[in-house]
MOPAC internal coordinates of N, CA, C and O (Angstrom, degrees):
PM7 1SCF
backbone

  N    0.0000 0     0.00 0     0.00 0    0    0    0
  C    1.4073 1     0.00 0     0.00 0    1    0    0
  C    1.5537 1   111.80 1     0.00 0    2    1    0
  O    1.2310 1   118.30 1   157.65 1    3    2    1
  N    1.2786 1   120.85 1   -22.35 1    3    2    1
  C    1.4646 1   122.64 1   179.88 1    5    3    2
  C    1.5540 1   109.84 1   -72.85 1    6    5    3
  O    1.2310 1   121.71 1   159.70 1    7    6    5
  N    1.2993 1   114.33 1   -20.30 1    7    6    5
  C    1.5241 1   118.64 1  -177.46 1    9    7    6
  C    1.5025 1   107.49 1   -74.08 1   10    9    7
  O    1.2310 1   117.64 1   151.04 1   11   10    9
  N    1.3153 1   122.10 1   -28.96 1   11   10    9
  C    1.4065 1   123.17 1  -174.21 1   13   11   10
  C    1.5724 1   111.50 1   -62.80 1   14   13   11
  O    1.2310 1   116.19 1   134.27 1   15   14   13
  N    1.2782 1   124.84 1   -45.73 1   15   14   13
  C    1.4551 1   119.82 1   179.30 1   17   15   14
  C    1.4827 1   112.24 1   -65.43 1   18   17   15
  O    1.2310 1   118.94 1   142.77 1   19   18   17
  N    1.3263 1   119.63 1   -37.23 1   19   18   17
  C    1.4975 1   121.37 1   176.59 1   21   19   18
  C    1.5633 1   110.20 1   -64.50 1   22   21   19
  O    1.2310 1   120.56 1   141.27 1   23   22   21
  N    1.3040 1   116.54 1   -38.73 1   23   22   21
  C    1.4502 1   119.48 1  -177.62 1   25   23   22
  C    1.5433 1   108.28 1   -68.29 1   26   25   23
  O    1.2310 1   121.87 1   139.82 1   27   26   25
  N    1.2989 1   114.03 1   -40.18 1   27   26   25
  C    1.4520 1   116.31 1  -177.73 1   29   27   26
  C    1.4966 1   112.25 1   -70.07 1   30   29   27
  O    1.2310 1   119.55 1   144.31 1   31   30   29
  N    1.3359 1   118.47 1   -35.69 1   31   30   29
  C    1.5008 1   124.52 1   173.96 1   33   31   30
  C    1.5314 1   107.61 1   -59.39 1   34   33   31
  O    1.2310 1   119.61 1   132.44 1   35   34   33
  N    1.3339 1   118.34 1   -47.56 1   35   34   33
  C    1.4716 1   122.32 1  -178.35 1   37   35   34
  C    1.5464 1   111.93 1   -60.65 1   38   37   35
  O    1.2310 1   123.11 1   138.45 1   39   38   37
  N    1.3728 1   111.65 1   -41.55 1   39   38   37
  C    1.4272 1   117.55 1  -176.72 1   41   39   38
  C    1.5385 1   110.89 1   -67.80 1   42   41   39
  O    1.2310 1   120.67 1   136.38 1   43   42   41
  N    1.3493 1   116.32 1   -43.62 1   43   42   41
  C    1.4013 1   120.09 1   177.79 1   45   43   42
  C    1.5221 1   115.67 1   -66.26 1   46   45   43
  O    1.2310 1   119.98 1   145.04 1   47   46   45
  N    1.2917 1   117.64 1   -34.96 1   47   46   45
  C    1.4627 1   121.30 1   177.41 1   49   47   46
  C    1.5499 1   108.65 1   -70.84 1   50   49   47
  O    1.2310 1   119.81 1   141.31 1   51   50   49
  N    1.2620 1   117.98 1   -38.69 1   51   50   49
  C    1.4960 1   119.51 1   179.42 1   53   51   50
  C    1.4956 1   109.11 1   -66.12 1   54   53   51
  O    1.2310 1   119.07 1   140.00 1   55   54   53
  N    1.3231 1   119.38 1   -40.00 1   55   54   53
  C    1.4638 1   120.85 1  -179.71 1   57   55   54
  C    1.5651 1   108.13 1   -70.34 1   58   57   55
  O    1.2310 1   117.99 1   141.94 1   59   58   57
  N    1.2687 1   121.43 1   -38.06 1   59   58   57
  C    1.4367 1   117.75 1   177.07 1   61   59   58
  C    1.5554 1   113.05 1   -69.41 1   62   61   59
  O    1.2310 1   121.46 1   150.18 1   63   62   61
  N    1.3166 1   114.81 1   -29.82 1   63   62   61
  C    1.4886 1   115.93 1   179.64 1   65   63   62
  C    1.5548 1   109.95 1   -73.88 1   66   65   63
  O    1.2310 1   121.56 1   149.74 1   67   66   65
  N    1.3193 1   114.63 1   -30.26 1   67   66   65
  C    1.4894 1   120.76 1   176.34 1   69   67   66
  C    1.5847 1   109.69 1   -64.38 1   70   69   67
  O    1.2310 1   120.03 1   144.20 1   71   70   69
  N    1.3161 1   117.54 1   -35.80 1   71   70   69
  C    1.4095 1   121.86 1  -179.01 1   73   71   70
  C    1.5301 1   108.91 1   -70.44 1   74   73   71
  O    1.2310 1   120.43 1   143.66 1   75   74   73
  N    1.3431 1   116.78 1   -36.34 1   75   74   73
  C    1.4363 1   120.15 1  -179.94 1   77   75   74
  C    1.5385 1   114.06 1   -74.33 1   78   77   75
  O    1.2310 1   122.40 1   148.28 1   79   78   77
  N    1.3797 1   113.00 1   -31.72 1   79   78   77
  C    1.4891 1   117.34 1  -176.43 1   81   79   78
  C    1.4987 1   110.68 1   -81.35 1   82   81   79
  O    1.2310 1   120.23 1   153.12 1   83   82   81
  N    1.3350 1   117.16 1   -26.88 1   83   82   81
  C    1.4589 1   121.03 1  -178.76 1   85   83   82
  C    1.5038 1   110.67 1  -125.69 1   86   85   83
  O    1.2310 1   121.75 1   -94.45 1   87   86   85
  N    1.3394 1   114.25 1    85.55 1   87   86   85
  C    1.4661 1   122.91 1  -178.25 1   89   87   86
  C    1.4598 1   110.13 1   -66.12 1   90   89   87
  O    1.2310 1   122.11 1   -27.15 1   91   90   89
  N    1.3541 1   113.56 1   152.85 1   91   90   89
  C    1.4477 1   121.51 1  -179.14 1   93   91   90
  C    1.5631 1   108.99 1   -77.84 1   94   93   91
  O    1.2310 1   120.84 1     0.46 1   95   94   93
  N    1.3807 1   115.99 1  -179.54 1   95   94   93
  C    1.4668 1   118.37 1  -179.01 1   97   95   94
  C    1.4822 1   115.54 1   -63.03 1   98   97   95
  O    1.2310 1   119.86 1   146.23 1   99   98   97
  N    1.2962 1   117.88 1   -33.77 1   99   98   97
  C    1.4887 1   120.57 1   178.92 1  101   99   98
  C    1.5439 1   109.73 1   -67.99 1  102  101   99
  O    1.2310 1   118.76 1   137.66 1  103  102  101
  N    1.3297 1   119.96 1   -42.34 1  103  102  101
  C    1.3891 1   123.68 1   179.97 1  105  103  102
  C    1.6139 1   110.12 1   -64.41 1  106  105  103
  O    1.2310 1   122.78 1   138.04 1  107  106  105
  N    1.3409 1   112.28 1   -41.96 1  107  106  105
  C    1.5052 1   117.07 1  -178.36 1  109  107  106
  C    1.5765 1   108.23 1   -64.10 1  110  109  107
  O    1.2310 1   120.36 1   136.70 1  111  110  109
  N    1.3087 1   116.92 1   -43.30 1  111  110  109
  C    1.4639 1   122.50 1   178.43 1  113  111  110
  C    1.5573 1   110.54 1   -60.37 1  114  113  111
  O    1.2310 1   121.63 1   135.99 1  115  114  113
  N    1.2897 1   114.49 1   -44.01 1  115  114  113
  C    1.4848 1   121.56 1  -179.76 1  117  115  114
  C    1.5469 1   107.93 1   -60.51 1  118  117  115
  O    1.2310 1   119.98 1   135.39 1  119  118  117
  N    1.3094 1   117.64 1   -44.61 1  119  118  117
  C    1.5653 1   121.31 1  -177.58 1  121  119  118
  C    1.4775 1   109.90 1   -67.33 1  122  121  119
  O    1.2310 1   117.72 1   163.30 1  123  122  121
  N    1.3107 1   121.95 1   -16.70 1  123  122  121
  C    1.4420 1   120.68 1  -176.85 1  125  123  122
  C    1.5689 1   109.22 1   -92.52 1  126  125  123
  O    1.2310 1   120.10 1   169.83 1  127  126  125
  N    1.2499 1   117.41 1   -10.17 1  127  126  125
  C    1.4727 1   128.25 1  -176.31 1  129  127  126
  C    1.6193 1   106.27 1   -66.04 1  130  129  127
  O    1.2310 1   119.15 1   -47.21 1  131  130  129
  N    1.2371 1   119.22 1   132.79 1  131  130  129
  C    1.5049 1   118.30 1  -179.58 1  133  131  130
  C    1.4988 1   112.76 1   -63.69 1  134  133  131
  O    1.2310 1   121.11 1   149.87 1  135  134  133
  N    1.3369 1   115.47 1   -30.13 1  135  134  133
  C    1.5198 1   118.41 1   176.58 1  137  135  134
  C    1.4844 1   110.15 1   -63.28 1  138  137  135
  O    1.2310 1   120.20 1   140.75 1  139  138  137
  N    1.3287 1   117.23 1   -39.25 1  139  138  137
  C    1.5039 1   121.96 1   177.67 1  141  139  138
  C    1.4886 1   108.15 1   -57.71 1  142  141  139
  O    1.2310 1   120.33 1   128.04 1  143  142  141
  N    1.2516 1   116.97 1   -51.96 1  143  142  141
  C    1.4658 1   121.67 1  -178.02 1  145  143  142
  C    1.6032 1   112.92 1   -60.07 1  146  145  143
  O    1.2310 1   122.26 1   138.70 1  147  146  145
  N    1.3176 1   113.28 1   -41.30 1  147  146  145
  C    1.4244 1   117.20 1   178.91 1  149  147  146
  C    1.5330 1   108.26 1   -65.83 1  150  149  147
  O    1.2310 1   120.05 1   133.70 1  151  150  149
  N    1.3241 1   117.51 1   -46.30 1  151  150  149
  C    1.4625 1   124.29 1   175.10 1  153  151  150
  C    1.5229 1   112.48 1   -53.80 1  154  153  151
  O    1.2310 1   120.07 1   135.92 1  155  154  153
  N    1.3422 1   117.48 1   -44.08 1  155  154  153
  C    1.3882 1   124.18 1  -178.58 1  157  155  154
  C    1.5051 1   111.94 1   -63.01 1  158  157  155
  O    1.2310 1   120.82 1   130.84 1  159  158  157
  N    1.2763 1   116.03 1   -49.16 1  159  158  157
  C    1.4954 1   121.95 1   176.60 1  161  159  158
  C    1.5079 1   113.48 1   -61.19 1  162  161  159
  O    1.2310 1   120.02 1   139.70 1  163  162  161
  N    1.3785 1   117.56 1   -40.30 1  163  162  161
  C    1.4370 1   119.47 1   176.41 1  165  163  162
  C    1.5046 1   113.19 1   -68.17 1  166  165  163
  O    1.2310 1   120.06 1   139.25 1  167  166  165
  N    1.3747 1   117.48 1   -40.75 1  167  166  165
  C    1.4279 1   122.81 1   178.15 1  169  167  166
  C    1.5600 1   110.14 1   -65.03 1  170  169  167
  O    1.2310 1   120.23 1   144.15 1  171  170  169
  N    1.2842 1   117.17 1   -35.85 1  171  170  169
  C    1.4852 1   119.94 1   179.16 1  173  171  170
  C    1.5147 1   109.10 1   -69.67 1  174  173  171
  O    1.2310 1   121.94 1   138.42 1  175  174  173
  N    1.3597 1   113.89 1   -41.58 1  175  174  173
  C    1.4850 1   114.90 1   179.24 1  177  175  174
  C    1.5271 1   110.08 1   -65.98 1  178  177  175
  O    1.2310 1   119.11 1   140.94 1  179  178  177
  N    1.2443 1   119.30 1   -39.06 1  179  178  177
  C    1.4693 1   121.37 1   173.76 1  181  179  178
  C    1.4890 1   115.06 1   -57.78 1  182  181  179
  O    1.2310 1   120.15 1   141.20 1  183  182  181
  N    1.3044 1   117.32 1   -38.80 1  183  182  181
  C    1.3977 1   122.27 1   179.12 1  185  183  182
  C    1.5600 1   113.07 1   -70.50 1  186  185  183
  O    1.2310 1   120.05 1   150.48 1  187  186  185
  N    1.2838 1   117.50 1   -29.52 1  187  186  185
  C    1.4362 1   123.31 1  -179.66 1  189  187  186
  C    1.5783 1   110.11 1   -74.42 1  190  189  187
  O    1.2310 1   121.98 1   154.50 1  191  190  189
  N    1.3484 1   113.81 1   -25.50 1  191  190  189
  C    1.4417 1   117.55 1   178.63 1  193  191  190
  C    1.5200 1   116.30 1    68.64 1  194  193  191
  O    1.2310 1   118.91 1    81.96 1  195  194  193
  N    1.1855 1   119.68 1   -98.04 1  195  194  193
  C    1.4920 1   126.18 1  -170.99 1  197  195  194
  C    1.4623 1   112.38 1   110.96 1  198  197  195
  O    1.2310 1   122.07 1     4.62 1  199  198  197
  N    1.2960 1   113.65 1  -175.38 1  199  198  197
  C    1.4628 1   119.96 1  -179.09 1  201  199  198
  C    1.5463 1   109.43 1   -67.64 1  202  201  199
  O    1.2310 1   118.56 1   139.02 1  203  202  201
  N    1.3025 1   120.35 1   -40.98 1  203  202  201
  C    1.4437 1   125.44 1   179.28 1  205  203  202
  C    1.4778 1   110.85 1  -134.53 1  206  205  203
  O    1.2310 1   119.14 1   -83.83 1  207  206  205
  N    1.3465 1   119.24 1    96.17 1  207  206  205
  C    1.4585 1   118.03 1  -173.08 1  209  207  206
  C    1.5099 1   107.61 1   -72.66 1  210  209  207
  O    1.2310 1   115.01 1   174.47 1  211  210  209
  N    1.2878 1   127.06 1    -5.53 1  211  210  209
  C    1.4672 1   125.35 1   175.01 1  213  211  210
  C    1.5456 1   112.67 1   -86.02 1  214  213  211
  O    1.2310 1   118.93 1   173.81 1  215  214  213
  N    1.2572 1   119.64 1    -6.19 1  215  214  213
  C    1.4104 1   123.46 1   179.49 1  217  215  214
  C    1.5463 1   110.84 1   -65.07 1  218  217  215
  O    1.2310 1   122.48 1   138.53 1  219  218  217
  N    1.3395 1   112.85 1   -41.47 1  219  218  217
  C    1.4284 1   113.88 1  -178.38 1  221  219  218
  C    1.5333 1   111.29 1  -139.73 1  222  221  219
  O    1.2310 1   118.65 1   -55.28 1  223  222  221
  N    1.3607 1   120.17 1   124.72 1  223  222  221
  C    1.4810 1   119.87 1  -177.62 1  225  223  222
  C    1.5158 1   110.64 1   -64.94 1  226  225  223
  O    1.2310 1   121.21 1   -44.61 1  227  226  225
  N    1.2340 1   115.30 1   135.39 1  227  226  225
  C    1.4406 1   121.50 1  -179.94 1  229  227  226
  C    1.5678 1   115.16 1  -106.52 1  230  229  227
  O    1.2310 1   121.40 1  -167.86 1  231  230  229
  N    1.3354 1   114.92 1    12.14 1  231  230  229
  C    1.4398 1   122.50 1   179.42 1  233  231  230
  C    1.5250 1   110.71 1  -148.55 1  234  233  231
  O    1.2310 1   120.45 1   -54.52 1  235  234  233
  N    1.3040 1   116.75 1   125.48 1  235  234  233
  C    1.4182 1   122.23 1   173.08 1  237  235  234
  C    1.5485 1   107.29 1   -80.74 1  238  237  235
  O    1.2310 1   118.60 1   -81.96 1  239  238  237
  N    1.2154 1   120.28 1    98.04 1  239  238  237
  C    1.4567 1   123.17 1  -175.66 1  241  239  238
  C    1.5485 1   117.43 1   -59.02 1  242  241  239
  O    1.2310 1   123.37 1   141.84 1  243  242  241
  N    1.3242 1   111.14 1   -38.16 1  243  242  241
  C    1.4906 1   117.48 1   177.11 1  245  243  242
  C    1.4890 1   107.80 1   -63.45 1  246  245  243
  O    1.2310 1   120.15 1   130.54 1  247  246  245
  N    1.3155 1   117.32 1   -49.46 1  247  246  245
  C    1.5045 1   121.32 1  -178.71 1  249  247  246
  C    1.5184 1   111.44 1   -65.49 1  250  249  247
  O    1.2310 1   121.15 1   140.96 1  251  250  249
  N    1.3626 1   115.40 1   -39.04 1  251  250  249
  C    1.5221 1   120.90 1  -179.83 1  253  251  250
  C    1.4777 1   107.94 1   -58.59 1  254  253  251
  O    1.2310 1   121.29 1   135.61 1  255  254  253
  N    1.3745 1   115.14 1   -44.39 1  255  254  253
  C    1.5030 1   118.00 1  -175.38 1  257  255  254
  C    1.5101 1   113.18 1   -78.16 1  258  257  255
  O    1.2310 1   118.11 1   161.29 1  259  258  257
  N    1.3272 1   121.21 1   -18.71 1  259  258  257
  C    1.4589 1   124.59 1  -175.51 1  261  259  258
  C    1.5389 1   116.40 1  -108.03 1  262  261  259
  O    1.2310 1   120.94 1   155.51 1  263  262  261
  N    1.3263 1   115.81 1   -24.49 1  263  262  261
  C    1.4659 1   119.79 1  -172.97 1  265  263  262
  C    1.4989 1   111.73 1  -116.41 1  266  265  263
  O    1.2310 1   119.55 1   -70.37 1  267  266  265
  N    1.3400 1   118.47 1   109.63 1  267  266  265
  C    1.4412 1   121.40 1  -179.74 1  269  267  266
  C    1.5184 1   115.46 1   -60.09 1  270  269  267
  O    1.2310 1   120.03 1   148.24 1  271  270  269
  N    1.3866 1   117.55 1   -31.76 1  271  270  269
  C    1.4064 1   119.82 1   177.73 1  273  271  270
  C    1.5344 1   113.42 1   -65.77 1  274  273  271
  O    1.2310 1   123.33 1   132.14 1  275  274  273
  N    1.3700 1   111.23 1   -47.86 1  275  274  273
  C    1.4868 1   116.64 1   178.99 1  277  275  274
  C    1.5071 1   108.08 1   -62.98 1  278  277  275
  O    1.2310 1   116.21 1   139.21 1  279  278  277
  N    1.3324 1   124.81 1   -40.79 1  279  278  277
  C    1.4322 1   121.77 1  -174.73 1  281  279  278
  C    1.4820 1   109.51 1   -74.98 1  282  281  279
  O    1.2310 1   117.58 1   148.69 1  283  282  281
  N    1.3104 1   122.21 1   -31.31 1  283  282  281
  C    1.4217 1   122.15 1   174.37 1  285  283  282
  C    1.6216 1   110.68 1   -70.52 1  286  285  283
  O    1.2310 1   120.46 1   140.48 1  287  286  285
  N    1.2203 1   116.72 1   -39.52 1  287  286  285
  C    1.4703 1   122.78 1   177.99 1  289  287  286
  C    1.6000 1   110.12 1   -64.39 1  290  289  287
  O    1.2310 1   122.71 1   137.27 1  291  290  289
  N    1.3512 1   112.41 1   -42.73 1  291  290  289
  C    1.4654 1   117.38 1   179.70 1  293  291  290
  C    1.5495 1   111.45 1   -66.62 1  294  293  291
  O    1.2310 1   121.11 1   136.42 1  295  294  293
  N    1.2853 1   115.49 1   -43.58 1  295  294  293
  C    1.4566 1   120.90 1   178.60 1  297  295  294
  C    1.5809 1   111.20 1   -66.11 1  298  297  295
  O    1.2310 1   119.01 1   140.32 1  299  298  297
  N    1.2872 1   119.50 1   -39.68 1  299  298  297
  C    1.4744 1   120.90 1   177.47 1  301  299  298
  C    1.5116 1   110.40 1   -71.47 1  302  301  299
  O    1.2310 1   119.47 1   137.96 1  303  302  301
  N    1.3522 1   118.62 1   -42.04 1  303  302  301
  C    1.4603 1   120.45 1   178.12 1  305  303  302
  C    1.4617 1   113.30 1   -63.65 1  306  305  303
  O    1.2310 1   119.01 1   136.25 1  307  306  305
  N    1.3076 1   119.49 1   -43.75 1  307  306  305
  C    1.4063 1   127.57 1   177.90 1  309  307  306
  C    1.6124 1   110.64 1   -57.27 1  310  309  307
  O    1.2310 1   122.01 1   130.13 1  311  310  309
  N    1.2769 1   113.76 1   -49.87 1  311  310  309
  C    1.4541 1   123.61 1  -174.50 1  313  311  310
  C    1.5693 1   107.81 1   -66.48 1  314  313  311
  O    1.2310 1   120.71 1   129.39 1  315  314  313
  N    1.3056 1   116.25 1   -50.61 1  315  314  313
  C    1.5027 1   118.91 1  -178.91 1  317  315  314
  C    1.4041 1   110.80 1   -64.37 1  318  317  315
  O    1.2310 1   118.87 1   130.14 1  319  318  317
  N    1.3950 1   119.76 1   -49.86 1  319  318  317
  C    1.4497 1   120.12 1  -174.92 1  321  319  318
  C    1.5546 1   115.45 1   -69.71 1  322  321  319
  O    1.2310 1   122.61 1   149.61 1  323  322  321
  N    1.3311 1   112.60 1   -30.39 1  323  322  321
  C    1.4517 1   116.82 1   175.03 1  325  323  322
  C    1.4709 1   112.57 1   -67.69 1  326  325  323
  O    1.2310 1   119.56 1   140.76 1  327  326  325
  N    1.3635 1   118.45 1   -39.24 1  327  326  325
  C    1.4372 1   116.70 1  -179.96 1  329  327  326
  C    1.5619 1   108.78 1   -72.25 1  330  329  327
  O    1.2310 1   120.98 1   148.80 1  331  330  329
  N    1.3206 1   115.73 1   -31.20 1  331  330  329
  C    1.5316 1   118.73 1   176.35 1  333  331  330
  C    1.4917 1   116.26 1   -66.32 1  334  333  331
  O    1.2310 1   121.30 1   146.82 1  335  334  333
  N    1.3606 1   115.11 1   -33.18 1  335  334  333
  C    1.4548 1   121.56 1  -177.95 1  337  335  334
  C    1.4758 1   110.45 1   -81.62 1  338  337  335
  O    1.2310 1   120.07 1   158.17 1  339  338  337
  N    1.3061 1   117.48 1   -21.83 1  339  338  337
  C    1.5008 1   122.19 1   179.03 1  341  339  338
  C    1.5208 1   113.79 1   -89.54 1  342  341  339
  O    1.2310 1   120.50 1  -174.31 1  343  342  341
  N    1.3752 1   116.64 1     5.69 1  343  342  341
  C    1.3931 1   119.52 1   179.45 1  345  343  342
  C    1.5889 1   107.99 1  -117.66 1  346  345  343
  O    1.2310 1   119.98 1   -18.05 1  347  346  345
  N    1.3271 1   117.63 1   161.95 1  347  346  345
  C    1.4884 1   115.88 1   178.50 1  349  347  346
  C    1.5197 1   109.09 1   -59.05 1  350  349  347
  O    1.2310 1   121.04 1   -20.07 1  351  350  349
  N    1.3037 1   115.61 1   159.93 1  351  350  349
  C    1.4804 1   123.25 1  -173.71 1  353  351  350
  C    1.5198 1   110.53 1   -51.08 1  354  353  351
  O    1.2310 1   121.75 1   -51.41 1  355  354  353
  N    1.4015 1   114.25 1   128.59 1  355  354  353
  C    1.4290 1   118.67 1  -175.94 1  357  355  354
  C    1.5306 1   104.61 1  -104.17 1  358  357  355
  O    1.2310 1   121.31 1   -27.10 1  359  358  357
  N    1.3801 1   115.09 1   152.90 1  359  358  357
  C    1.4270 1   118.70 1   176.06 1  361  359  358
  C    1.5742 1   116.18 1   -71.51 1  362  361  359
  O    1.2310 1   120.54 1   178.15 1  363  362  361
  N    1.2650 1   116.58 1    -1.85 1  363  362  361
  C    1.4213 1   120.18 1  -173.58 1  365  363  362
  C    1.4846 1   114.66 1   -71.95 1  366  365  363
  O    1.2310 1   118.71 1   163.90 1  367  366  365
  N    1.2878 1   120.07 1   -16.10 1  367  366  365
  C    1.4261 1   121.97 1  -175.38 1  369  367  366
  C    1.4971 1   114.16 1    86.16 1  370  369  367
  O    1.2310 1   122.33 1    33.51 1  371  370  369
  N    1.3401 1   113.13 1  -146.49 1  371  370  369
  C    1.4538 1   121.29 1   179.55 1  373  371  370
  C    1.5364 1   110.01 1   -76.47 1  374  373  371
  O    1.2310 1   121.32 1   -64.29 1  375  374  373
  N    1.3552 1   115.07 1   115.71 1  375  374  373
  C    1.4595 1   117.41 1  -178.49 1  377  375  374
  C    1.4995 1   110.72 1   -67.37 1  378  377  375
  O    1.2310 1   117.60 1   156.98 1  379  378  377
  N    1.2121 1   122.16 1   -23.02 1  379  378  377
  C    1.4757 1   123.16 1   178.38 1  381  379  378
  C    1.5273 1   109.51 1   -64.47 1  382  381  379
  O    1.2310 1   118.93 1   147.93 1  383  382  381
  N    1.3717 1   119.64 1   -32.07 1  383  382  381
  C    1.4149 1   121.50 1  -175.91 1  385  383  382
  C    1.5641 1   110.57 1  -103.28 1  386  385  383
  O    1.2310 1   118.32 1   145.04 1  387  386  385
  N    1.2319 1   120.80 1   -34.96 1  387  386  385
  C    1.4892 1   123.40 1  -174.36 1  389  387  386
  C    1.4839 1   112.53 1   -98.31 1  390  389  387
  O    1.2310 1   118.84 1   160.21 1  391  390  389
  N    1.3211 1   119.82 1   -19.79 1  391  390  389
  C    1.4353 1   117.88 1  -176.90 1  393  391  390
  C    1.5039 1   118.96 1  -103.64 1  394  393  391
  O    1.2310 1   122.99 1  -178.97 1  395  394  393
  N    1.3176 1   111.88 1     1.03 1  395  394  393
  C    1.4784 1   118.39 1  -174.90 1  397  395  394
  C    1.5883 1   108.39 1   -69.59 1  398  397  395
  O    1.2310 1   121.44 1   -52.62 1  399  398  397
  N    1.3576 1   114.84 1   127.38 1  399  398  397
  C    1.3974 1   116.05 1   179.80 1  401  399  398
  C    1.5313 1   113.00 1   -61.30 1  402  401  399
  O    1.2310 1   119.51 1   -32.85 1  403  402  401
  N    1.2453 1   118.53 1   147.15 1  403  402  401
  C    1.4671 1   123.44 1   172.30 1  405  403  402
  C    1.5795 1   110.91 1    83.60 1  406  405  403
  O    1.2310 1   118.83 1  -172.46 1  407  406  405
  N    1.2969 1   119.83 1     7.54 1  407  406  405
  C    1.4322 1   121.89 1   177.35 1  409  407  406
  C    1.5474 1   112.27 1   -96.65 1  410  409  407
  O    1.2310 1   121.91 1   173.95 1  411  410  409
  N    1.2798 1   113.94 1    -6.05 1  411  410  409
  C    1.4713 1   114.85 1  -177.81 1  413  411  410
  C    1.5182 1   108.25 1   -97.73 1  414  413  411
  O    1.2310 1   120.10 1   180.00 1  415  414  413

């Protein structure tokens, strides 16, 4: 009986991961939007930081607040690139170029 909760947790986790790996048509269309790509690049740049992150703004706040595609791209780029910069060097290269969804 103790195996049931663990099995259910694994099943739910797998189902949720499937939804993230295989986006629906709306998500795919959003990712092709130029604003999404711009937001992704800005979010990735913000995640990388640099010596002085105040030297260059990495988010267009007006666009972030008004454009859902830019906001979604910025959040995705920041999340992906932050996780990649917090891990040992990966063979994937620049995540802003190689990890952007919809470029494959």
